[in-house]
C-alpha positions, 0 to 999 in steps of 0.5 A: 256366324258372328265371331266378334262384335266390337264397339267403343265410346258408345253410351255407357261404354267408354273403352273398347268392348268385344263380345267374342263368340269363339269357344275357349279350350274347355271340353264342357258341353262340347256339342255346343261348339261349331267348327266353322272354317278354322274357328270354333264358334258358339251358338249362344251368348247370354248377357247378365247385369243389374238394371242400368248396368249397360247390358241393353247398350250392347244390344243397342250398339249392334242395332245402331251398327245394323241400322247405320249400315242398312239406312245411312244411304238415306242420310245423303244431303241430296235425299229429300226423304232423309230417314229418321229411323237411325238412332242418334249416335250417343258417345260416352257422355261423362268425360271428354269422350263425348267429343271423340268418335265411336267405333263399330266392327264385326268379324264374321264368317260365311260360306261362299262357293263351297268355302268359308270366307272371313269378313272384317267390316267396321267404321269410325263415326262422329257427329260430323260424319264418317271418319273411317270405314274398311272392308277386309276379307280372308278365305284362308285362315281365321281372324287371328291371322290378320296378315292374311286379310285382303283389303277391299277398301279403306275410306278416310273421310270422303277419300276412298282407297280401293285395294282390290280391282273389284271396285275399280269400275264403280269408283267414279260413281262412288266418289261423286255420290259419297256423303259425309254421313253415308257409309260406303257399304250402304251407298255401294249396296244401293249401286249394286256393288256385289261385295258391298251388297253382301255386307249390307245383306248380312246385316239385313239377315240378322234380327235385332229385336227389343222385347223390352219396348212396349211399342215394338212388342205391340208391333210384333204381336200383329205380325203374321208369318208368311204363307200362314193366312193361305193355310197349307204347310206354313199354317201346319208349321205354325200349329206344330210350333205352338203345340211345342208349348201349348197343345190346346190351340187346334186352328187359326182363322184370319179375317181381313179387315176393310182396307183404310186409307190411313193404313194403306195395307191389309190387316187381319183379325186373328181367331184361335180355336180350342177343343172343349173338354176333350170333345170335338166341339171347337171354341172360337175366341179372339187371339187377343184374349190368349195369354201374353206369352202365347201371343208373344210366341205366335209373333216370334214364330216367323223370326225364329223360323227365318233365323233358323233357316238362314243361319243368321243372328237373333240379337234380342233384349229381354227375350224372356219377358212373358215367357215361362223359364222352361219355354225359354230353356226350350229355345236355348236347347234349339239353338245349341242342338246342331240337329235342330239348328243345322245352319248354325243360327246364333242367339245373343240375348240380355236377361235377368233370369239366373235360371239359365246359369246352369252348367248343363245348359250354357258353357262358361264362355256363353255366359257374359256379364255387364258391370258398371263401375264409376259410371263406366260399363264393362263386358266380360265372360264368365270364362274370363272372370278371375276371383280375388284369389286369382282363380278362374271359375270352375266348370262344376261351380254353382253359377246361379248361386254364386252370381246372385251372391255377387261373386261374379259382380254385375248385380245391383247393390241394394239398400232399403227402398225408402231409406230411413225417411219413415223414421224422421 
C-alpha cells in the first residue's frame, strides 16, 4: 500500500508537498483502517479544490513519476526510438524555482516472503538530467524510523554508490549504460536486476487515469476486458458488474472488424442486449448508443478488477465525470470495505462533488484540499485544518456545508460572470 507520495517544485506546487495515506488517531470509521506492517493505512483519499487550484497537478505529479520510472530507459542517447510519451518536466514557473530541480518520492509497503517490506524510492530531476536517485528498504519497522532503512543504492548524477551486495554483479553494465536522463530503476529493470524490477513493477501495477481527458476517455471506452470476448466466467463477471447499477443489459456480443494495415490490430464492434417490456424478447443495440455513464463503467470494469485483484492504486483525475453520485458512492464503499477489497487496493481521486464529504462515507484524514494562494498551490488534509480560532474540524461537523461556505478554503472566489460591462 502507498504510505506517502512526496513531490516538490512541480507545476503550481513550489514547495514540498506530501499526500499521506497513513491514518491519524481518530476512531471515526475505524473499519476503513488497514493494519499493514507497523502502520495504519487508509484505502481512499478524495482531493478537492477550485478550478485551476492545482488539484489535477497532484495527479499529474504521480503520473509523471510513474511514466519516468517505467519509460526513462528509452531516453538514452543510444536509443534511436526515444519515447515521446513521458510528459515534459515542468518546474514551478513563477520564480527562480524554474531553474531548480524537482523531486519525487514514494514510501510504500509490500508483502514479500510472508513479511512486510517497506520501500523508499525517489529521485531529483532537472532539465539536464537526473541529479540524485535512491532506493532504501526496511523489513523491520514503519517509515517513521528511518534509521532502520538499508540503502540499496544512492546515485548522484552518473555516479552509483551501491550499499548492498545485490547490485555488485550488475555494476559494470549499469555504469556503462547509464545515461544522464535515465533512471537507474528503469535501466536496472531492463537488465533484470530483481530489486529494480520490483520497483518498476510496483509502478506498472498502479493505474493513473485522467478521466477529464476526452482522448483518454475515448480510448478507455473501446477497451474490452480480458477474456470477455471468449465468454464464460469473465463475461459473467462483467455482466454482474454492470448489473450492480443497471440490470437492463442481459448480454453482450462482440463482432470482429476486418483487420486493417493502418491499425495492425483486432478491433470489435460491441452490441448490448436488453429485454423488452419484461418479456423474453431481446433487443440488440450498438453499445455506442448506451448512456455515457454505462459506457464509462464498461471501460472501468477491467481497471477496477485489476486494481482490486492486485491490491494496487487507482490514482484518477475526475473519476466521477458521467457517473451518478450514488454509483460513485458504491465505488467508494467497495474500496473502504475490507471484505470487498481484501487485497487493500487504494483509490485516490480528484473531484468537485461535495456529496462525498459525508462523515458516514469518508474520514477527515481521507479528505484533502488544494488551495492556490498567490499562484502557489498547497495540499492539506481536513484532519489537519485549523480554523481562525485555532480549533480543528470536529468529526460531527457538516463537512459538505462548511466546505461550500468556504470554511476550509479550496473554493473559487466568485464574482459576476460579466462584471459591470453590460452597464457601460
